[in-house]
NUVEXVO-439250 format. One record per atom (N, C-alpha, C, O): residue in one letter; x, y, z. Coordinates in steps of 0.1 Angstrom, whole numbers, padded with zeros to 4 digits, always signed. Atoms other than C-alpha are relative to their C-alpha. Example, Ala and Ser with C-alpha at 12.3 -4.5 7.8 and 13.67 -1.06 7.14 Angstrom:
% NUVEXVO-439250
A+0009-0012+0000A+0123-0045+0078A+0009+0012+0000A+0019+0012+0007S-0009-0011+0000S+0137-0011+0071S-0008+0011+0008S-0003+0022+0009
***
This chain:
% NUVEXVO-439250
X+0000-0007+0014X-0696-0613+0109X-0005-0005-0011X+0000-0012-0020X+0006+0003+0005X-0724-0615+0095X-0003+0002-0018X+0006+0008-0024X+0003-0004+0016X-0738-0611+0054X-0014+0005-0004X-0024-0001-0001X+0012-0006+0008X-0764-0592+0036X+0000-0003-0012X+0011-0001-0017X+0001+0005+0012X-0774-0604+0005X+0001+0011-0008X+0009+0010-0018X+0002-0013+0005X-0780-0569-0006X+0017+0014+0002X+0022+0024-0002X-0018-0010-0003X-0743-0554+0007X+0013-0008-0008X+0016-0020-0008X-0012+0006+0004X-0711-0556-0012X+0011-0008+0011X+0010-0005+0023X-0009+0007-0012X-0681-0580+0007X+0009+0010-0002X+0010+0015-0014X-0013-0005-0006X-0652-0561+0021X+0007-0006+0004X+0004-0014+0014X-0010+0008-0008X-0620-0575+0027X+0007+0006+0001X+0013+0013-0008X-0012-0002-0003X-0599-0568+0052X+0010-0006+0004X+0010-0016+0010X-0012+0012+0006X-0567-0579+0048X+0008+0008+0018X+0011+0020+0018X-0010-0005-0013X-0547-0572+0086X+0008-0006-0004X+0008-0017-0010X-0019+0003+0000X-0508-0571+0086X+0002-0001+0015X-0004+0007+0023X-0004+0000-0013X-0493-0581+0118X+0013-0001+0002X+0017-0012-0001X-0016+0004-0005X-0455-0576+0129X+0001+0004+0011X+0002+0016+0014X-0004-0009-0014X-0449-0574+0161X-0009+0011+0007X-0006+0022+0012X+0007-0017-0008X-0480-0553+0174X-0010-0011+0005X-0022-0013+0001X+0005+0008-0012X-0488-0582+0202X-0009+0012+0013X-0018+0009+0020X+0007-0013-0007X-0499-0545+0222X-0012+0001-0002X-0021+0001+0006X+0014-0008+0003X-0528-0534+0198X-0006-0010-0005X-0018-0008-0007X+0009+0007+0010X-0538-0562+0179X-0011-0006+0002X-0015-0012-0009X+0012+0005-0004X-0570-0575+0197X-0007+0018-0002X-0017+0018-0008X+0010-0010-0001X-0582-0536+0200X-0002-0003-0017X-0013-0008-0020X-0002-0003+0013X-0574-0534+0161X-0013-0008-0011X-0021-0003-0019X+0006+0009+0006X-0588-0569+0152X-0019+0005+0002X-0028+0006-0006X+0015+0000-0006X-0622-0562+0175X-0006+0012-0011X-0017+0010-0017X+0004-0012+0003X-0625-0528+0159X-0006-0002-0012X-0016+0005-0013X+0001+0005+0010X-0630-0547+0123X-0012-0007+0004X-0022-0004-0002X+0014+0011+0000X-0655-0576+0137X-0010+0008+0010X-0019+0001+0015X+0009-0008-0003X-0674-0547+0154X-0008+0011-0009X-0016+0018-0003X+0002-0009+0013X-0683-0526+0124X-0016-0002+0003X-0021-0013+0008X+0013-0002+0003X-0717-0515+0121X-0001-0006-0014X-0013-0006-0018X+0002+0005+0011X-0714-0532+0087X+0003-0014-0002X+0014-0018+0000X+0003+0017-0004X-0723-0571+0083X+0012-0008-0011X+0020-0016-0007X-0011+0007+0009X-0702-0581+0052X+0013+0002-0005X+0017+0010-0014X-0017-0006-0008X-0665-0582+0062X+0002-0012-0004X-0007-0021+0000X-0009+0010+0000X-0644-0608+0052X+0014+0003+0004X+0020+0011-0004X-0010-0003-0009X-0613-0607+0077X+0008-0009-0005X+0004-0020-0006X-0009+0010+0002X-0581-0623+0066X+0015+0007+0006X+0023+0015+0001X-0013-0003-0005X-0554-0621+0091X+0013-0003-0003X+0014-0015-0002X-0014+0005+0002X-0514-0622+0082X+0008+0000+0011X+0010+0012+0013X-0014-0004-0005X-0487-0624+0105X+0011-0002-0002X+0013-0013+0001X-0006+0000+0008X-0459-0620+0090X+0021+0000+0011X+0030+0008+0014X-0009+0005-0014X-0435-0641+0115X+0010+0009+0011X+0022+0010+0011X+0001-0012-0009X-0438-0614+0143X+0009-0013+0012X+0007-0025+0015X-0006+0006-0013X-0412-0621+0172X-0003+0002+0010X+0005-0001+0019X+0007-0005-0015X-0431-0611+0199X-0015-0013+0002X-0016-0020-0008X+0008+0007+0000X-0462-0633+0210X-0013+0004-0008X-0024+0007-0002X+0009-0008+0008X-0485-0619+0181X-0011-0010-0005X-0023-0008-0006X+0005+0012+0005X-0493-0651+0169X-0008-0009+0010X-0020-0012+0008X+0009+0008-0013X-0505-0670+0202X-0014+0010+0001X-0026+0006+0001X+0008-0010-0004X-0524-0636+0208X-0015+0001-0010X-0026+0005-0005X+0008-0002+0008X-0543-0637+0175X-0008-0012+0000X-0020-0011+0001X+0006+0013-0002X-0550-0676+0177X-0010+0001+0014X-0021-0003+0012X+0007+0002-0011X-0566-0673+0213X-0010+0013-0003X-0020+0013+0004X+0009-0010-0002X-0584-0640+0202X-0010-0005-0012X-0021+0001-0011X+0008+0002+0011X-0601-0658+0168X-0005-0011+0006X-0013-0017-0002X+0006+0016-0001X-0612-0691+0186X-0016+0004+0004X-0024-0005+0006X+0017+0001-0001X-0648-0672+0191X-0006+0006-0011X-0018+0010-0011X+0003-0002+0014X-0644-0663+0152X+0007-0009-0011X+0018-0007-0016X-0003+0012+0006X-0643-0693+0132X+0006+0005-0019X+0015+0001-0026X+0001+0000+0009X-0649-0678+0102X+0014+0010-0008X+0018+0012-0020X-0012-0011+0005X-0618-0653+0100X+0010-0006-0003X+0015-0013+0006X-0010+0011+0004X-0590-0669+0079X+0016+0007+0006X+0017+0019+0009X-0013-0003-0005X-0554-0664+0091X+0008-0004-0009X+0005-0013-0018X-0011+0008+0006X-0520-0670+0076X+0011+0007+0010X+0010+0019+0015X-0010-0001-0008X-0488-0673+0095X+0013-0001-0011X+0017-0012-0015X-0014+0002+0006X-0453-0664+0074X+0006-0010+0008X+0003-0011+0020X-0015+0005-0006X-0424-0687+0084X+0010+0009+0003X+0015+0011+0013X-0013-0018-0001X-0400-0656+0079X-0007+0011-0004X-0018+0010-0009X+0007-0014-0001X-0408-0620+0078X+0006-0001-0019X+0017-0002-0024X-0001-0007+0014X-0416-0611+0039X-0001+0010-0001X+0000+0011-0014X+0004-0012+0000X-0423-0577+0044X-0017+0001-0007X-0024-0008-0013X+0018+0002+0008X-0462-0561+0034X+0001-0007-0008X+0001-0019-0008X+0001+0003+0012X-0460-0560+0002X-0001-0017-0005X-0011-0020-0013X+0002+0017+0000X-0457-0601+0000X-0010-0004+0006X-0018-0009-0001X+0003+0003-0006X-0474-0607+0028X-0018+0008-0001X-0027+0005+0006X+0012-0006+0005X-0505-0583+0011X-0008-0012-0011X-0019-0016-0013X+0001+0006+0014X-0502-0601-0018X-0010-0017+0000X-0019-0021-0007X+0006+0014-0009X-0510-0638+0002X-0013+0004+0001X-0023-0002-0003X+0018+0002-0007X-0542-0627+0015X-0010+0010-0014X-0022+0008-0014X+0000-0006+0009X-0547-0605-0017X-0008-0010-0012X-0016-0006-0021X+0004+0013+0008X-0554-0643-0034X-0013-0001+0003X-0023+0000-0006X+0011+0005-0006X-0579-0652-0012X-0010+0009+0000X-0020+0004-0005X+0010-0007+0006X-0601-0623-0014X-0012+0001-0006X-0012-0002-0018X+0010+0005+0007X-0635-0623-0019X-0007+0015-0006X-0013+0016-0016X+0007-0011-0001X-0648-0588-0016X+0003+0008-0010X+0012+0005-0018X+0003-0007+0013X-0657-0560-0042X+0014+0012+0005X+0023+0015-0003X-0006-0008-0005X-0638-0537-0019X+0009-0002+0008X+0002-0008+0016X-0012+0003-0005X-0603-0541+0000X+0004+0012+0009X+0005+0023+0004X-0008-0009-0011X-0588-0522+0035X+0012-0008+0001X+0012-0020+0001X-0011+0004-0001X-0553-0528+0039X-0001+0005+0014X-0003+0017+0016X+0000-0009-0009X-0552-0525+0075X+0014-0006+0010X+0018-0018+0010X-0008+0005-0006X-0524-0524+0100X-0001-0001+0014X-0002+0010+0020X+0010+0004-0012X-0534-0543+0132X+0009+0011+0013X+0006+0009+0025X-0004-0010-0010X-0513-0513+0153X-0014+0011-0002X-0017+0018+0008X+0005-0012+0001X-0540-0488+0139X-0017-0009+0003X-0020-0021+0004X+0016+0006-0004X-0580-0489+0145X-0013+0001-0006X-0010+0011-0013X+0014-0002+0013X-0618-0487+0123X-0001+0009+0012X+0004+0006+0023X+0012-0002-0007X-0638-0463+0139X-0015-0008-0005X-0018-0007-0017X+0010+0008+0002X-0670-0484+0138X-0010-0002-0008X-0017-0012-0010X+0010-0003+0008X-0692-0467+0112X+0008+0000-0011X+0001+0004-0020X-0012-0004+0013X-0658-0467+0085X-0007-0007-0011X-0013+0000-0019X+0000+0009+0010X-0666-0496+0065X-0015+0007-0009X-0015+0012-0020X+0015-0001+0006X-0706-0490+0059X+0001+0011-0005X-0003+0011-0017X+0001-0017+0003X-0700-0446+0056X+0008-0003-0020X+0004+0001-0031X+0000-0001+0013X-0675-0458+0030X-0002-0008-0010X+0005-0004-0020X+0001+0005+0009X-0687-0484+0009X-0013+0008-0005X-0015+0007-0017X+0014-0007+0002X-0722-0463+0009X+0006+0012-0012X+0002+0011-0024X-0008-0002+0010X-0698-0439-0007X+0000-0003-0012X-0002+0003-0023X-0013+0009+0016X-0681-0459-0032X-0014-0003-0010X-0014-0003-0022X+0008+0005+0010X-0715-0471-0042X-0011+0015-0008X-0019+0014-0016X+0005-0009+0003X-0728-0438-0048X+0010+0012-0012X+0007+0024-0015X-0013-0012+0004X-0689-0425-0071X-0009-0008-0017X-0020-0014-0018X-0003+0004+0012X-0687-0433-0110X+0008-0010-0001X+0017-0009+0007X-0008+0012+0001X-0669-0464-0121X+0010+0007+0000X+0017+0002+0008X-0014-0002+0003X-0637-0444-0129X+0002+0004+0016X+0009+0014+0015X-0003+0000-0009X-0636-0441-0090X+0007-0014+0004X+0001-0024+0004X-0008+0014-0003X-0607-0468-0078X+0001-0003+0019X+0002-0013+0025X-0009-0007-0015X-0598-0451-0039X-0011+0007+0005X-0018+0015-0002X+0009-0007-0006X-0621-0439-0012X+0010+0001+0013X+0015-0009+0019X-0008-0003-0009X-0600-0420+0014X-0005+0010+0009X-0011+0019+0004X+0008-0005-0009X-0611-0404+0046X+0012+0008+0004X+0024+0007+0000X-0007-0009-0015X-0598-0379+0075X+0007-0018+0007X+0007-0030+0003X+0001+0005-0004X-0585-0393+0101X+0008+0005+0015X+0012+0017+0015X-0005-0006-0014X-0569-0391+0144X+0014-0007+0002X+0014-0019+0003X-0013+0008-0006X-0531-0400+0152X-0002-0001+0018X-0006+0006+0027X+0004+0003-0019X-0531-0416+0188X+0016-0003+0000X+0023-0005-0010X-0013+0005-0001X-0499-0425+0203X-0001-0016+0009X-0012-0022+0011X+0000+0019-0002X-0493-0462+0217X-0009-0004+0011X-0014-0016+0012X+0007+0002-0011X-0512-0458+0248X-0017+0005-0007X-0027+0003+0000X+0015-0004+0008X-0544-0445+0225X-0004+0015+0005X-0016+0017+0008X+0001-0011-0005X-0538-0407+0236X-0002+0009-0011X+0009+0010-0017X+0007-0011+0012X-0555-0382+0207X+0020+0009-0001X+0027+0013+0009X-0010-0009+0001X-0522-0363+0192X-0004+0008-0010X+0000+0019-0008X+0001-0011+0012X-0535-0345+0160X-0012-0007-0004X-0019-0014+0002X+0015+0003+0009X-0564-0350+0134X+0017+0003-0012X+0028+0010-0011X-0007-0007+0012X-0547-0353+0097X-0005+0011-0011X+0002+0017-0018X-0003-0010+0010X-0565-0331+0078X-0010+0016+0013X-0016+0015+0023X+0011-0007-0007X-0582-0297+0089X-0011+0004-0001X-0015+0005-0013X+0018-0001+0005X-0619-0290+0093X-0002+0004-0012X-0008-0002-0021X+0005-0006+0019X-0618-0265+0062X+0010-0003-0009X+0008+0000-0020X-0009+0004+0005X-0587-0278+0050X-0007-0008-0020X-0014-0018-0021X+0000+0006+0014X-0589-0285+0008X+0007-0010-0005X+0018-0008-0011X-0004+0008+0006X-0583-0317-0002X-0002-0008-0014X-0013-0014-0016X-0002+0004+0009X-0572-0331-0035X-0010-0012-0004X-0008-0022+0003X+0001+0011+0005X-0593-0355-0052X-0006-0001-0016X-0009+0010-0021X+0002+0000+0009X-0604-0368-0086X+0011-0004-0006X+0020-0009+0002X-0015+0003+0004X-0575-0373-0110X+0012+0008+0008X+0017+0019+0004X-0016-0003-0007X-0544-0367-0087X+0008-0006-0001X+0015-0009+0009X-0011+0005+0000X-0521-0384-0102X+0014+0012+0001X+0021+0012+0011X-0009-0013+0000X-0497-0353-0107X+0005+0007+0013X+0016+0011+0016X-0001-0005-0015X-0506-0340-0071X+0007-0008+0005X+0016-0002+0011X-0004+0014-0009X-0494-0378-0056X+0012+0001-0005X+0021-0004+0003X-0014+0000+0004X-0463-0373-0078X+0009+0013+0007X+0022+0013+0007X-0005-0016-0011X-0456-0336-0056X+0003-0007+0012X+0014-0008+0016X+0002+0002-0013X-0466-0350-0026X-0008-0012+0008X-0018-0016+0002X+0007+0006-0004X-0479-0374-0004X-0006+0001+0007X-0002-0003+0018X+0005-0004-0010X-0508-0363+0014X-0013-0011+0003X-0021-0007+0011X+0009+0005-0004X-0532-0394+0015X+0006-0011+0009X+0016-0017+0007X-0006+0012-0008X-0532-0419+0045X-0003-0012+0000X-0012-0016+0008X+0001+0008+0004X-0528-0450+0032X-0009-0008+0013X-0019-0011+0006X+0009+0006-0007X-0548-0468+0064X-0012+0007-0002X-0022+0001+0000X+0019+0000+0000X-0581-0447+0056X-0002-0004-0014X-0012+0000-0020X+0008+0007+0010X-0582-0465+0025X-0009-0007-0003X-0008-0019+0000X+0006+0016+0009X-0607-0483+0005X+0000-0002-0012X-0005+0006-0019X-0003-0002+0015X-0598-0497-0029X-0007-0012-0003X-0008-0023+0003X+0004+0010+0010X-0616-0512-0055X+0006-0009-0008X+0012-0006-0018X-0007+0014+0002X-0604-0550-0056X+0005+0001-0016X+0017+0001-0018X+0000-0002+0014X-0607-0545-0098X+0013+0009+0000X+0022+0003-0007X-0009-0006+0001X-0581-0518-0093X+0017-0007+0003X+0026-0005-0004X-0013+0007+0000X-0552-0541-0077X-0001-0011-0005X+0010-0018-0005X-0004+0009+0011X-0562-0568-0100X+0007+0006-0011X+0017+0000-0016X-0004-0006+0011X-0555-0547-0126X+0024+0000+0001X+0034-0003-0006X-0019-0003+0000X-0517-0538-0111X+0004-0010+0007X+0012-0007+0015X-0002+0012-0003X-0515-0574-0101X+0006+0001+0015X+0016-0006+0018X-0001-0003-0011X-0517-0561-0064X+0017+0009+0003X+0021+0017-0006X-0009-0006-0006X-0485-0548-0045X+0009-0005-0009X+0008-0016-0015X-0015+0003+0006X-0447-0545-0061X+0002-0006+0009X-0002-0001+0019X-0007+0005-0009X-0431-0573-0041X+0015+0002-0001X+0022-0002+0008X-0013-0006+0000X-0397-0558-0053X+0005+0010+0012X+0015+0011+0019X+0002-0015-0011X-0404-0527-0033X+0001-0004+0016X-0005-0014+0022X+0000+0000-0019X-0396-0525+0007X-0013+0007+0004X-0015+0005+0016X+0015-0003-0005X-0431-0509+0010X-0005+0006-0013X+0001+0009-0024X+0007+0002+0013X-0459-0503-0010X-0008+0013-0003X-0013+0014-0014X+0008-0016+0000X-0477-0464-0004X+0004+0002-0015X-0002-0003-0025X-0002-0009+0013X-0462-0446-0031X-0001-0008-0011X-0009-0003-0019X+0004+0005+0009X-0462-0471-0055X-0011+0001-0005X-0012+0006-0017X+0014+0002+0002X-0498-0477-0053X-0009+0014-0003X-0020+0016-0008X+0007-0016+0001X-0505-0438-0051X+0001-0003-0013X-0009-0007-0019X-0001-0002+0014X-0488-0436-0086X-0012-0008-0011X-0021-0005-0019X+0004+0012+0012X-0496-0470-0103X-0019+0006+0004X-0015+0017+0006X+0008-0001-0006X-0530-0463-0091X-0008+0009-0006X-0018+0006-0012X+0008-0014+0003X-0540-0428-0097X+0004+0000-0015X-0006+0004-0022X-0001+0002+0018X-0528-0432-0136X-0012+0000-0006X-0017+0007-0015X+0015+0001+0006X-0561-0447-0142X-0013+0002+0006X-0024+0002+0000X+0010-0004-0011X-0581-0440-0113X-0003+0008+0009X+0005+0011+0017X+0006-0010-0011X-0602-0416-0093X+0003+0000+0013X+0004-0011+0018X+0000+0006-0014X-0595-0410-0057X-0017+0010+0002X-0022+0016-0007X+0015-0007-0007X-0630-0394-0038X+0009-0003+0016X+0015-0013+0020X+0000-0002-0012X-0625-0379-0003X-0011+0002+0010X-0021+0010+0009X+0019+0002-0006X-0653-0388+0023X+0012+0009+0014X+0022+0003+0019X-0002-0013-0006X-0643-0355+0047X-0007-0006+0018X-0013+0000+0027X+0005+0007-0018X-0653-0378+0081X+0015-0007+0008X+0025-0011+0002X-0013+0007-0004X-0627-0391+0106X-0003-0013+0002X-0012-0015+0011X+0000+0018+0000X-0627-0432+0104X+0008-0007+0003X+0005-0019+0006X-0013+0005-0004X-0593-0441+0113X+0004+0002+0012X-0005+0008+0018X-0010+0000-0007X-0570-0441+0140X+0007-0005+0000X+0007-0017+0003X-0015+0005+0005X-0535-0443+0130X+0010-0001+0008X+0014+0010+0011X-0006+0000-0013X-0513-0453+0156X+0015+0007-0004X+0018+0010-0015X-0014-0011+0003X-0477-0431+0161X+0006-0013+0009X+0005-0014+0021X-0016+0005-0012X-0448-0459+0175X+0012+0003-0005X+0015+0008-0016X-0015-0003+0002X-0416-0455+0178X+0008-0009-0008X+0020-0006-0012X-0012+0011+0013X-0400-0485+0154X-0011+0005-0012X-0006-0001-0021X+0009-0001+0012X-0430-0473+0126X+0012+0002-0011X+0024+0005-0008X-0002-0001+0006X-0421-0473+0094X+0012+0012-0008X+0023+0012-0014X-0007-0009+0000X-0412-0443+0090X+0011+0006+0001X+0018+0013-0008X-0013-0004-0004X-0386-0436+0110X+0012-0009-0003X+0024-0007+0001X-0019+0003+0007X-0361-0461+0089X+0002+0006-0011X+0012+0002-0017X+0000-0007+0011X-0366-0437+0059X+0013+0011+0005X+0017+0021-0001X-0011-0014-0002X-0336-0416+0079X+0016-0007+0003X+0026-0001+0004X-0010+0006-0004X-0314-0446+0085X+0009-0001-0008X+0004+0002-0018X-0012+0000+0009X-0280-0450+0065X-0005-0011-0008X-0010-0021-0002X-0001+0008+0013X-0284-0468+0033X-0012-0008+0002X-0010-0020+0000X+0011+0006+0000X-0318-0479+0038X-0010-0004-0008X-0015+0006-0014X+0007+0009+0017X-0341-0501+0010X-0014+0009+0002X-0018+0008-0009X+0013-0014-0003X-0372-0475+0019X+0005+0010-0014X+0000+0011-0025X-0002-0005+0010X-0352-0452+0000X+0003-0003-0015X-0001+0002-0026X-0005+0009+0017X-0336-0472-0029X-0018-0005-0009X-0019-0005-0021X+0005+0003+0010X-0371-0484-0038X-0011+0017-0004X-0019+0019-0013X+0007-0012+0003X-0386-0448-0036X+0006+0004-0014X-0001+0004-0024X+0000-0001+0010X-0366-0441-0061X-0002-0006-0015X-0001+0000-0025X+0003+0010+0011X-0374-0472-0085X-0013+0007-0002X-0014+0013-0013X+0017-0006+0005X-0414-0458-0084X+0006+0016-0008X-0001+0020-0016X-0003-0013+0006X-0396-0424-0096X+0002-0004-0011X-0004+0002-0020X-0001+0002+0012X-0385-0442-0123X-0014-0005-0007X-0010-0008-0019X+0009+0004-0002X-0415-0453-0128X-0010+0006-0008X-0016+0004-0018X+0002-0012+0007X-0426-0422-0129X-0003+0003-0015X-0012+0003-0024X-0003-0007+0013X-0412-0409-0156X-0005-0008-0013X-0008-0001-0023X+0008+0008+0006X-0425-0439-0176X-0011+0000-0004X-0014-0002-0016X+0017-0006-0002X-0462-0429-0168X-0002+0010-0007X-0010+0011-0017X+0002-0019+0007X-0456-0391-0177X-0009+0004-0012X-0006-0004-0020X+0006+0001+0015X-0477-0382-0208X+0001+0015-0003X-0003+0019-0014X-0003-0015+0001X-0468-0343-0202X+0010+0006+0009X+0014+0002+0019X-0008-0012-0010X-0448-0311-0190X-0006+0000+0014X+0000+0001+0025X+0004-0007-0018X-0468-0305-0160X+0004-0015+0009X+0010-0015+0019X-0005+0013-0006X-0464-0345-0151X+0013+0002+0005X+0016+0000+0017X-0016+0001-0004X-0425-0341-0153X+0006+0014+0007X+0018+0014+0011X+0003-0012-0009X-0429-0307-0136X+0003-0008+0012X+0013-0010+0019X+0004+0008-0017X-0443-0326-0106X+0012-0011+0001X+0018-0013+0011X-0011+0013-0002X-0418-0354-0111X+0014+0009+0007X+0020+0007+0018X-0016-0008-0005X-0387-0327-0108X-0002+0000+0015X+0003-0008+0022X+0002-0007-0018X-0400-0311-0072X+0002-0016+0008X+0011-0019+0017X-0009+0014-0007X-0398-0348-0062X+0011-0007+0000X+0015-0013+0010X-0009+0006-0002X-0371-0360-0073X+0010+0011+0007X+0019+0005+0015X-0007-0012-0009X-0354-0327-0057X-0004-0007+0013X+0007-0008+0018X+0003+0004-0015X-0368-0343-0021X+0008-0013+0001X+0016-0016+0009X-0008+0010+0001X-0356-0375-0031X+0015+0000-0002X+0021-0009+0004X-0013-0004+0003X-0321-0362-0043X+0006+0000+0015X+0017-0006+0017X-0004-0003-0013X-0319-0351-0003X-0001-0011+0009X+0005-0011+0020X-0001+0011-0008X-0330-0384+0009X+0016-0010-0003X+0023-0015+0005X-0012+0010+0005X-0300-0403-0010X+0011+0006+0006X+0019+0000+0012X-0013-0008-0011X-0277-0379+0005X+0002-0002+0010X+0011-0010+0013X-0001+0002-0013X-0284-0377+0041X-0003-0016+0003X+0004-0021+0011X-0007+0013+0000X-0289-0413+0038X+0012-0012-0004X+0015-0024+0000X-0014+0006+0001X-0257-0423+0023X-0004-0013-0010X+0002-0024-0010X+0002+0004+0009X-0277-0435-0006X+0010-0003-0013X+0005-0011-0021X-0008-0004+0011X-0247-0431-0035X-0005-0002-0010X-0007+0007-0018X+0003+0005+0014X-0259-0453-0062X-0013+0007-0003X-0015+0014-0012X+0019-0003+0004X-0299-0447-0058X+0001+0013-0005X-0005+0015-0015X+0000-0015+0003X-0288-0406-0057X+0008+0001-0019X+0008+0010-0027X-0008-0002+0013X-0266-0415-0091X-0013-0004-0010X-0013+0000-0021X+0012-0004+0009X-0303-0424-0106X-0010+0010-0001X-0015+0014-0011X+0004-0014+0002X-0319-0396-0095X+0009+0009-0009X+0002+0012-0020X-0008-0007+0007X-0293-0375-0112X+0002-0001-0011X+0006+0008-0019X+0000+0001+0019X-0296-0392-0147X-0015+0006+0001X-0018+0016-0006X+0010-0003+0003X-0331-0388-0142X-0004+0015-0002X-0010+0020-0011X-0001-0018+0001X-0330-0349-0134X+0009+0005-0015X+0005+0014-0022X-0005-0006+0016X-0305-0346-0165X-0011-0004-0010X-0014+0004-0018X+0009-0003+0010X-0331-0360-0186X-0010+0008+0001X-0012+0013-0010X+0011-0007+0004X-0359-0340-0178X+0003+0014+0001X-0007+0022+0002X-0005-0007-0003X-0335-0311-0174X-0006+0006+0009X-0016+0013+0005X+0003-0004-0010X-0343-0301-0141X+0004+0001+0011X-0002+0000+0022X-0009-0003-0008X-0313-0293-0122X+0000+0016+0003X-0002+0025-0005X+0000-0011-0001X-0312-0265-0103X+0016+0001+0008X+0024-0008+0008X-0013-0004-0007X-0281-0245-0080X+0000-0010+0009X+0008-0019+0009X-0005+0014-0012X-0285-0268-0051X+0000-0013-0001X+0006-0021+0006X+0002+0019+0002X-0297-0303-0066X+0016+0001-0005X+0024-0008-0002X-0016+0005+0003X-0261-0296-0083X+0013+0000+0011X+0024-0006+0010X-0010+0005-0016X-0243-0294-0046X-0004-0011+0002X+0006-0019+0002X+0005+0014-0001X-0260-0324-0042X+0005-0009-0006X+0008-0020+0000X-0007+0010+0010X-0247-0342-0068X+0015-0003+0003X+0021-0014+0004X-0016+0000-0008X-0208-0331-0054X+0000-0010+0008X+0007-0020+0008X-0002+0006-0013X-0217-0343-0024X+0001-0018-0003X+0010-0026-0002X+0003+0015+0009X-0230-0379-0040X+0009-0010-0006X+0009-0022-0006X-0007+0003+0013X-0204-0379-0068X+0015-0003+0009X+0024-0008+0002X-0011-0002-0007X-0177-0378-0039X-0004-0012+0016X+0005-0017+0023X+0004+0009-0006X-0196-0401-0016X+0002+0007+0017X+0006+0001+0027X-0003-0002-0018X-0195-0376+0017X-0012-0003+0008X-0024+0000+0006X+0012+0003-0012X-0211-0391+0050X-0005+0009+0005X+0002+0017+0012X+0006-0010-0007X-0235-0371+0061X-0015-0007+0011X-0023+0000+0017X+0014+0006-0011X-0262-0396+0081X+0005+0004+0013X-0004+0005+0021X+0001+0000-0012X-0248-0390+0109X-0005+0017+0012X-0009+0019+0024X+0009-0014-0002X-0259-0352+0112X-0012+0002+0001X-0019+0010+0008X+0015+0002+0009X-0291-0362+0093X-0004-0008+0014X-0014-0003+0018X+0008+0009-0012X-0300-0385+0125X+0001+0011+0014X-0008+0014+0022X-0001-0008-0011X-0287-0361+0149X-0014+0011+0001X-0024+0011+0009X+0012-0010+0000X-0308-0331+0135X-0017-0005+0007X-0024-0002+0017X+0013+0005-0002X-0340-0354+0132X-0006-0009+0014X-0017-0013+0015X+0003+0000-0012X-0337-0364+0169X+0000+0009+0008X-0003+0005+0019X+0001-0012-0004X-0334-0330+0179X-0016+0003+0001X-0024+0005+0011X+0011+0001+0004X-0364-0326+0161X-0011-0003+0004X-0021+0004+0005X+0012+0012-0006X-0386-0352+0173X+0003-0001+0019X-0004-0008+0026
***
């Protein structure tokens, strides 16, 4: 990891939790970038496999790499913020150590970032999904697909279309936000909302990341009964309501709330569902379907077993 005086430093915060099978490939993809001004910080969040030993063995040849080993599992948000405190880079990449960077990714994203106006806080790109053996599954965006960029606050309220693993973030943005919200069970949605309120996003239409799809991924936990991820989503929706400035943004929030209300129903997060109902009441956003869901929430009708069976058949 050399350094050029003419290159802004990029800090890669590599978060590991039980990624023993993948972390060597992931860390190698950072250390073998064509871009050299990189600060790599590895955080192991109390892995239960042999990840810590593998990290120590691998990094024997890279003494400049910083590492943090948590004694107990604290989650992505706190783990990331620990490393952010040590970050020296102008730009930050949040890397899960089961994902892989294309070798020119950092060079290309920095070059693009440096050409943009100061109003831009995030550059994101296309990606390829791979399985646990590294086999290509599919591409994130189609070749000619139109991807929103610029002021995309309202669009991100409606739909989560940015892949976090592809993002390079200006450190100034994270400092303004005081890092990730540690009260939440996951960081993506909250970061998109709070950052896009004041900063523009730019899309670089190149495949620069290989996103690993694993059976125990965070997304698979969204369908589990009474999971904390759905509760965090409701908390972010409450933030959105306080951040919104016009009716267009409120309409986007109403669309999102319909989806979240369904999640609350099928994961039996009934208390969180009541909070969603309150927001829909305040926004005058109820439909016939949402009123039916309200009845299920009011009487706490258990439906998670159906939801789990449906998703098992689907996947």
